[in-house]
C-alpha positions as CSV (number, residue, x, y, z in Angstrom):
1,X,-0.2,-0.1,-0.3
2,X,1.2,3.5,-0.8
3,X,0.9,4.6,2.8
4,X,3.5,2.0,3.9
5,X,6.4,4.2,2.6
6,X,5.2,6.8,5.1
7,X,4.9,4.2,8.2
8,X,7.0,5.1,11.1
9,X,8.3,1.6,11.7
10,X,9.8,1.9,8.0
11,X,12.6,4.1,9.3
12,X,14.5,1.1,10.7
13,X,12.7,-1.9,9.9
14,X,9.9,-3.0,7.4
15,X,6.7,-1.1,7.6
16,X,3.3,-2.6,8.7
17,X,2.0,-4.5,5.9
18,X,-1.4,-2.8,6.1
19,X,-2.8,-3.9,2.8
20,X,-2.4,-7.5,3.6
21,X,-3.9,-7.2,7.1
22,X,-6.9,-5.4,5.6
23,X,-7.4,-7.7,2.9
24,X,-7.2,-10.6,5.5
25,X,-9.8,-9.1,7.9
26,X,-12.2,-8.5,4.8
27,X,-11.7,-12.0,3.2
28,X,-12.4,-13.5,6.7
29,X,-15.5,-11.1,7.2
30,X,-16.7,-12.3,3.7
31,X,-16.3,-16.0,4.5
32,X,-18.3,-15.6,8.0
33,X,-21.0,-13.7,6.1
34,X,-20.5,-10.8,8.3
35,X,-20.7,-8.4,5.4
36,X,-24.1,-7.3,4.4
37,X,-25.7,-5.0,2.0
38,X,-25.9,-1.3,3.2
39,X,-29.7,-0.6,2.6
40,X,-30.7,3.3,2.7
41,X,-33.2,4.4,5.4
42,X,-35.3,6.2,2.9
43,X,-35.4,7.5,-0.8
44,X,-34.8,10.9,-1.9
45,X,-36.6,10.5,-5.3
46,X,-33.4,11.7,-6.8
47,X,-31.8,9.7,-9.9
48,X,-28.0,9.7,-10.5
49,X,-26.2,8.5,-13.5
50,X,-22.7,7.3,-13.0
51,X,-20.7,7.0,-16.1
52,X,-17.9,4.3,-15.7
53,X,-17.8,1.2,-13.2
54,X,-14.3,1.6,-12.3
55,X,-13.2,2.2,-8.5
56,X,-14.2,5.7,-8.6
57,X,-17.7,4.7,-10.3
58,X,-18.2,1.9,-7.7
59,X,-17.2,4.1,-4.6
60,X,-19.6,7.1,-5.6
61,X,-22.5,4.7,-6.4
62,X,-22.4,3.1,-3.1
63,X,-22.4,6.2,-1.2
64,X,-24.9,8.0,-3.3
65,X,-27.2,4.7,-2.9
66,X,-26.5,4.9,0.7
67,X,-27.9,8.5,0.8
68,X,-31.0,7.4,-0.8
69,X,-30.6,8.4,-4.4
70,X,-31.6,6.2,-7.1
71,X,-28.5,5.3,-8.7
72,X,-27.7,3.7,-12.3
73,X,-24.2,2.8,-13.3
74,X,-23.2,2.5,-17.0
75,X,-20.3,0.5,-18.3
76,X,-19.4,0.2,-22.0
77,X,-17.9,-3.7,-21.2
78,X,-19.6,-6.7,-20.6
79,X,-18.9,-6.9,-16.9
80,X,-18.8,-4.3,-14.1
81,X,-15.5,-3.3,-12.7
82,X,-13.6,-1.2,-15.4
83,X,-9.8,-1.1,-14.6
84,X,-10.4,-3.5,-11.7
85,X,-12.0,-6.2,-14.0
86,X,-10.0,-5.9,-17.4
87,X,-6.9,-3.7,-16.4
88,X,-5.7,-5.8,-13.5
89,X,-4.6,-9.4,-14.3
90,X,-6.4,-12.2,-12.2
91,X,-3.1,-13.1,-10.4
92,X,-3.1,-9.7,-8.9
93,X,-6.8,-9.3,-8.4
94,X,-9.0,-12.3,-8.3
95,X,-12.3,-11.1,-10.0
96,X,-14.3,-12.5,-7.3
97,X,-13.3,-9.7,-5.0
98,X,-14.7,-7.1,-7.5
99,X,-18.0,-9.5,-8.3
100,X,-18.9,-9.7,-4.5
101,X,-18.8,-6.3,-3.8
102,X,-21.0,-5.6,-6.8
103,X,-23.4,-8.0,-5.8
104,X,-23.7,-6.5,-2.5
105,X,-24.4,-3.2,-4.3
106,X,-26.9,-4.6,-6.4
107,X,-28.8,-6.2,-3.3
108,X,-28.8,-2.4,-1.8
109,X,-30.3,-1.1,-4.8
110,X,-27.8,0.0,-7.2
111,X,-28.5,-0.5,-11.2
112,X,-25.8,-1.6,-13.5
113,X,-26.1,-1.2,-17.2
114,X,-23.5,-3.0,-19.2
115,X,-22.4,-3.1,-23.0
116,X,-23.5,0.7,-23.2
117,X,-21.1,3.3,-23.9
118,X,-22.3,7.1,-23.1
119,X,-21.7,9.0,-26.0
120,X,-22.3,6.4,-28.6
121,X,-25.0,3.9,-27.6
122,X,-26.8,6.9,-25.6
123,X,-25.9,10.6,-26.2
124,X,-24.2,12.3,-23.2
125,X,-26.9,15.1,-23.3
126,X,-29.7,12.4,-23.4
127,X,-28.3,11.2,-19.9
128,X,-27.9,14.8,-18.4
129,X,-31.6,15.6,-19.1
130,X,-33.0,12.3,-17.9
131,X,-31.1,12.1,-14.6
132,X,-30.8,14.8,-11.7
133,X,-27.3,14.7,-11.6
134,X,-24.3,12.9,-13.4
135,X,-20.8,12.0,-12.2
136,X,-18.3,11.0,-14.8
137,X,-15.8,8.2,-13.6
138,X,-14.5,7.4,-17.3
139,X,-10.9,6.8,-16.4
140,X,-7.9,7.8,-18.5
141,X,-8.0,5.5,-21.2
142,X,-5.9,7.0,-24.1
143,X,-2.7,5.0,-24.3
144,X,0.5,7.1,-25.0
145,X,1.8,5.8,-28.5
146,X,5.7,5.4,-29.6
147,X,5.4,7.0,-33.0
148,X,8.6,5.6,-34.5
149,X,9.5,3.6,-37.9
150,X,7.6,0.5,-38.1
151,X,4.8,1.0,-35.5
152,X,2.3,-0.4,-37.9
153,X,3.8,-3.6,-38.1
154,X,2.0,-6.7,-37.0
155,X,2.7,-7.5,-33.3
156,X,3.0,-4.1,-31.9
157,X,0.3,-3.6,-29.2
158,X,-0.5,-1.3,-26.4
159,X,-0.2,-3.1,-23.0
160,X,-4.2,-2.7,-22.2
161,X,-5.2,-4.6,-25.6
162,X,-3.1,-7.3,-24.3
163,X,-4.4,-7.2,-20.6
164,X,-8.0,-6.6,-21.4
165,X,-8.4,-9.5,-24.3
166,X,-6.5,-11.9,-21.9
167,X,-8.7,-11.5,-19.0
168,X,-12.0,-11.6,-21.0
169,X,-10.8,-14.7,-22.6
170,X,-9.9,-16.2,-19.5
171,X,-13.1,-15.5,-17.9
172,X,-15.2,-16.2,-20.6
173,X,-13.7,-19.7,-21.7
174,X,-10.2,-20.2,-19.7
175,X,-8.4,-19.1,-22.6
176,X,-10.1,-21.8,-24.9
177,X,-11.8,-19.3,-27.4
178,X,-8.6,-18.0,-28.5
179,X,-9.9,-14.3,-28.6
180,X,-6.6,-13.1,-27.1
181,X,-3.1,-12.0,-28.2
182,X,-1.0,-15.2,-27.3
183,X,2.6,-14.8,-26.1
184,X,3.3,-18.5,-26.2
185,X,6.7,-19.5,-27.6
186,X,7.3,-15.6,-28.7
187,X,10.1,-13.2,-28.1
188,X,8.4,-10.6,-26.0
189,X,9.5,-7.1,-25.3
190,X,7.7,-4.7,-22.9
191,X,8.4,-1.0,-23.4
192,X,7.8,1.1,-20.4
193,X,7.7,0.0,-16.8
194,X,5.0,0.7,-13.8
195,X,2.4,-1.3,-13.0
196,X,0.9,-2.0,-16.5
197,X,4.3,-3.1,-17.7
198,X,4.9,-5.5,-15.0
199,X,1.4,-6.9,-15.6
200,X,2.5,-7.5,-19.1
201,X,5.6,-9.3,-17.9
202,X,3.5,-11.8,-15.6
203,X,1.0,-12.5,-18.3
204,X,3.5,-13.3,-21.1
205,X,5.3,-15.8,-18.7
206,X,2.1,-17.4,-17.8
207,X,1.5,-17.8,-21.6
208,X,5.1,-19.6,-22.1
209,X,6.9,-17.0,-23.9
210,X,10.1,-17.9,-25.6
211,X,11.9,-14.7,-24.1
212,X,11.1,-11.6,-22.2
213,X,12.7,-8.3,-22.1
214,X,11.6,-4.9,-20.4
215,X,12.9,-1.8,-21.8
216,X,12.9,1.4,-19.3
217,X,14.5,4.6,-20.5
218,X,14.8,6.0,-17.2
219,X,17.9,5.1,-14.9
220,X,17.7,2.3,-12.3
221,X,16.6,3.6,-9.1
222,X,18.9,3.4,-6.1
223,X,18.6,0.6,-3.5
224,X,18.3,3.0,-0.7
225,X,16.6,6.6,-0.3
226,X,18.5,9.4,-1.7
227,X,19.2,12.5,0.5
228,X,16.7,14.5,-1.4
229,X,13.9,11.4,-0.8
230,X,13.5,11.5,3.1
231,X,11.0,9.7,4.9
232,X,8.2,10.3,5.1
233,X,8.0,10.8,1.1
234,X,7.3,7.8,-1.1
235,X,10.7,6.0,-1.3
236,X,12.0,6.3,-4.9
237,X,14.2,3.0,-4.7
238,X,14.7,-0.2,-6.7
239,X,11.8,-2.7,-6.5
240,X,11.4,-5.9,-7.5
241,X,7.6,-6.6,-8.5
242,X,6.2,-10.3,-9.1
243,X,6.7,-10.0,-12.9
244,X,10.4,-9.2,-12.4
245,X,10.9,-11.8,-10.0
246,X,9.2,-14.7,-12.0
247,X,11.2,-13.6,-15.3
248,X,14.2,-13.7,-13.2
249,X,13.2,-17.2,-12.3
250,X,12.3,-18.4,-15.6
251,X,15.3,-16.7,-17.5
252,X,18.0,-16.3,-15.1
253,X,18.0,-12.8,-14.9
254,X,15.6,-9.9,-14.1
255,X,14.3,-8.9,-17.4
256,X,14.7,-5.0,-17.1
257,X,17.1,-3.0,-19.2
258,X,17.5,0.5,-18.1
259,X,18.6,3.7,-19.9
260,X,17.4,2.3,-23.3
261,X,15.5,4.0,-25.9
262,X,13.7,2.2,-29.0
263,X,14.4,3.6,-32.2
264,X,12.7,1.3,-34.8
265,X,10.5,-1.5,-35.2
266,X,12.0,-3.9,-37.7
267,X,9.7,-6.4,-39.9
268,X,9.6,-9.0,-42.6
269,X,8.1,-8.9,-46.3
270,X,4.7,-9.8,-44.9
271,X,4.8,-6.9,-42.3
272,X,5.4,-9.0,-39.3
273,X,7.6,-7.6,-36.3
274,X,10.7,-9.5,-36.4
275,X,13.3,-7.0,-34.4
276,X,14.0,-3.9,-32.4
277,X,16.7,-1.4,-33.0
278,X,17.5,0.5,-29.8
279,X,20.3,3.0,-28.5
280,X,21.6,3.7,-24.8
281,X,20.7,7.0,-23.2
282,X,22.8,9.0,-20.7
283,X,20.9,11.0,-18.2
284,X,24.2,12.7,-16.8
285,X,24.4,14.6,-20.2
286,X,21.3,16.2,-21.1
287,X,20.6,17.7,-24.5
288,X,20.7,21.8,-24.1
289,X,17.1,23.0,-24.3
290,X,15.8,19.5,-25.2
291,X,15.6,16.0,-23.7
292,X,16.9,15.3,-20.1
293,X,19.2,12.8,-21.8
294,X,21.5,12.3,-24.4
295,X,22.0,9.1,-26.8
296,X,25.4,7.3,-26.3
297,X,27.3,7.0,-29.7
298,X,28.0,3.7,-30.9
299,X,25.7,1.9,-28.6
300,X,22.7,0.7,-30.9
301,X,21.7,-2.9,-30.8
302,X,18.8,-5.1,-32.1
303,X,16.6,-7.6,-30.1
304,X,14.6,-10.2,-31.5
305,X,10.9,-9.6,-31.1
306,X,7.6,-11.0,-32.2
307,X,5.5,-9.3,-29.7
308,X,6.0,-5.7,-28.4
309,X,3.4,-4.3,-25.7
310,X,3.6,-0.4,-25.3
311,X,3.3,0.6,-21.4
312,X,4.0,4.1,-21.8
313,X,1.1,5.3,-19.6
314,X,-2.2,7.5,-20.7
315,X,-2.6,10.7,-22.0
316,X,-6.0,11.2,-20.5
317,X,-9.9,10.6,-20.8
318,X,-11.5,9.8,-24.3
319,X,-13.0,12.9,-25.3
320,X,-16.4,12.1,-26.9
321,X,-18.4,12.9,-23.6
322,X,-16.6,15.9,-23.1
323,X,-17.4,17.3,-26.7
324,X,-21.0,16.3,-26.5
325,X,-21.6,18.3,-23.4
326,X,-19.2,21.2,-23.9
327,X,-17.2,20.2,-21.0
328,X,-14.0,22.4,-20.1
329,X,-10.7,20.3,-20.1
330,X,-7.3,21.3,-18.3
331,X,-4.2,21.5,-20.3
332,X,-3.6,17.8,-20.2
333,X,-7.0,17.1,-21.4
334,X,-8.6,15.8,-18.3
335,X,-12.1,16.9,-17.4
336,X,-11.9,20.3,-15.5
337,X,-13.2,20.1,-12.0
338,X,-11.4,21.4,-8.8
339,X,-10.4,19.0,-6.0
340,X,-12.8,18.8,-3.3
341,X,-15.8,20.1,-5.5
342,X,-15.4,18.1,-8.4
343,X,-18.3,20.0,-10.5
344,X,-17.6,20.5,-14.1
345,X,-18.7,23.5,-16.0
346,X,-22.1,22.1,-16.8
347,X,-24.6,22.2,-14.4
348,X,-25.2,19.1,-12.3
349,X,-22.3,17.1,-14.0
350,X,-19.1,16.1,-11.9
351,X,-15.9,14.5,-12.6
352,X,-13.6,12.6,-10.3
353,X,-10.9,9.8,-10.7
354,X,-8.3,9.3,-13.4
355,X,-10.7,11.2,-15.8
356,X,-10.2,14.5,-13.7
357,X,-6.7,13.8,-12.1
358,X,-4.9,11.8,-14.9
359,X,-3.6,8.1,-14.5
360,X,-3.4,7.7,-11.1
361,X,-3.7,4.8,-8.2
362,X,-6.8,2.8,-7.4
363,X,-7.0,4.2,-3.6
364,X,-7.0,7.7,-5.3
365,X,-9.8,6.8,-7.5
366,X,-11.9,5.4,-4.5
367,X,-11.2,8.6,-2.4
368,X,-12.3,10.9,-5.1
369,X,-15.3,8.8,-6.0
370,X,-16.6,9.2,-2.2
371,X,-15.8,12.7,-2.2
372,X,-17.5,13.5,-5.5
373,X,-20.6,11.5,-4.2
374,X,-20.8,13.9,-1.0
375,X,-20.5,17.0,-3.3
376,X,-23.3,15.5,-5.6
377,X,-25.4,14.8,-2.7
378,X,-25.0,18.2,-1.3
379,X,-26.0,19.6,-4.9
380,X,-29.1,17.6,-4.9
381,X,-30.5,17.9,-1.3
382,X,-28.6,21.4,-0.3
383,X,-26.7,19.7,2.7
384,X,-25.2,16.3,2.9
385,X,-24.2,14.0,5.7
386,X,-21.8,11.8,3.5
387,X,-18.2,12.0,4.8
């Protein structure tokens, strides 16, 4: 959990593993049947639509339903959960954890509508006219691309294409329908680190990839905190996640290569990806007035590659809903709404989570969903008792 980096015990010894402790308590409570739906004491007659069923949307829906409003959650995928369902692999988040919470919310009165994309299947303006308030929880789903020669070759995919298709096929048929990108017996390269890149490593290993490499353009982090990164700041140190550890066990070394930049995707005559051309970079010698690093002359290399997954982060939310409603956006294309208020420039429309703050953590999405629900309740009722 992110808070573990600020744990006072972490100064001299490992911090309290609060995530594992809380998960154990919650799992035990479900096993014992102690967790029950939170039913509203009364209904207000107000109707709220929530666009997106990720962590922000589910948190907002639970709060508003508890406050007595009639809540409908719209999800364009075939299952509820958003990022929790299709963006995080099963070995990292088992889907029954999401499904049991959704079931409780349904029992408490929340309505879920799947396979329905707002802005395409239902115009955004129609939703605003039909409901007393709308909360946008659409996430930051536009992936950052790598526009270099050979980008259109077969075998180059965004990370989320890979992860989404894999989880859906796994849930639908235990991968028997073949409706996923298989890494079996393939030379796989993941470009970009972070949680998404790590999940691509773990998933590729489970497919049975032939080789596995992870490119990161940044330098390797130090083993211990730097002087300018004191406690209680989040420790910017070298970490080994499950994908790195499993990769080292399978192939004998950590799959990560640091300070490396991809220059070109190289294919065959049929348009299939075959190799990557790279160059090392030096962060101690930035280019004047330009990039914070320089390319190292004579360091070009080629790597065999049948599959490449781009895990380079996300640019912001898709813009269809914003365009249909005339929403203001910030310089990073996120839906413009002040933290703590969450109201957009359109009356009765709120925004929270990654579509407002940019790509972030699940815990932030949950927190913003709860806070946006509070402000939505205040808008509808003139006052609120939600925390």
